[in-house]
C-alpha positions in Angstrom: 23.1 4.2 -8.6 20.2 2.2 -7.2 21.0 -1.3 -5.8 18.8 -4.2 -4.9 19.5 -3.4 -1.3 17.9 0.1 -1.9 14.9 -1.5 -3.4 14.6 -4.0 -0.6 14.8 -1.1 1.9 12.1 0.9 0.2 9.9 -2.2 -0.1 10.4 -2.9 3.6 9.3 0.7 4.5 6.3 0.4 2.2 5.6 -3.1 3.7 5.8 -4.7 0.3 6.8 -8.2 -0.4 8.8 -8.4 -3.7 10.0 -11.5 -5.6 13.6 -11.6 -6.7 12.5 -10.9 -10.3 10.5 -7.8 -9.1 13.5 -6.5 -7.2 15.6 -6.7 -10.3 13.0 -5.0 -12.4 12.4 -2.2 -9.9 16.2 -1.7 -9.5 16.5 -1.1 -13.2 13.4 1.1 -13.4 14.4 3.3 -10.5 17.9 3.6 -11.9 16.4 4.8 -15.2 14.3 7.4 -13.5 17.3 8.8 -11.6 19.2 9.0 -14.9 16.4 11.1 -16.4 16.3 13.3 -13.3 20.1 13.7 -13.4 19.8 15.0 -17.0 18.1 18.1 -15.5 21.4 19.1 -13.9 22.7 19.7 -17.5 20.1 22.3 -18.3 21.2 25.9 -17.9 18.7 27.6 -15.5 20.8 30.5 -14.5 18.5 33.1 -16.3 15.3 31.4 -15.2 13.3 33.0 -12.4 12.2 30.6 -9.7 8.5 30.0 -9.6 6.0 28.2 -7.5 3.6 27.1 -10.3 4.2 26.0 -13.8 1.5 28.5 -15.0 1.6 32.2 -14.2 -1.4 32.5 -11.8 -2.9 35.8 -10.6 -5.8 35.7 -8.0 -8.6 38.0 -9.1 -10.0 39.8 -6.1 -13.2 41.9 -5.9 -14.0 44.8 -3.7 -15.4 43.7 -0.3 -18.6 45.7 -0.1 -21.1 45.1 2.7 -24.6 44.6 1.2 -27.6 44.2 3.5 -30.0 42.1 1.3 -32.3 40.9 4.2 -33.0 42.3 7.6 -32.6 40.2 10.7 -36.4 40.2 11.2 -36.9 38.8 7.7 -34.3 36.0 8.4 -35.8 35.2 11.8 -39.2 34.9 10.2 -38.0 31.6 8.8 -36.9 30.2 12.1 -39.1 27.4 13.6 -37.9 28.4 17.1 -36.3 31.7 18.2 -34.8 32.7 21.6 -33.3 36.1 22.4 -33.1 37.0 18.7 -31.2 33.8 17.7 -32.2 30.5 16.1 -33.0 27.9 18.7 -32.0 24.4 17.7 -32.4 21.0 19.5 -29.4 20.0 21.7 -27.1 17.5 20.2 -25.9 14.7 22.4 
């Protein structure tokens, strides 16, 4: 059961300032939420397999094949500056 003290504690942790009326409203709302959550304890889940996602998800993988589409020389032809076979870029301070 949620009390006004519980709501005040959570509000303090969240650095919220609540009026007395808001405290009463949130106490009722949080209590209602916990009642709905408690209803889940009544559901028989003994034959249900645990899962990490609500939807069955299978990651589709492709074969990892090395394909040489361009040679190093073709790539280096695009470099404005080159040094020892590498792109040369300005120093960043």
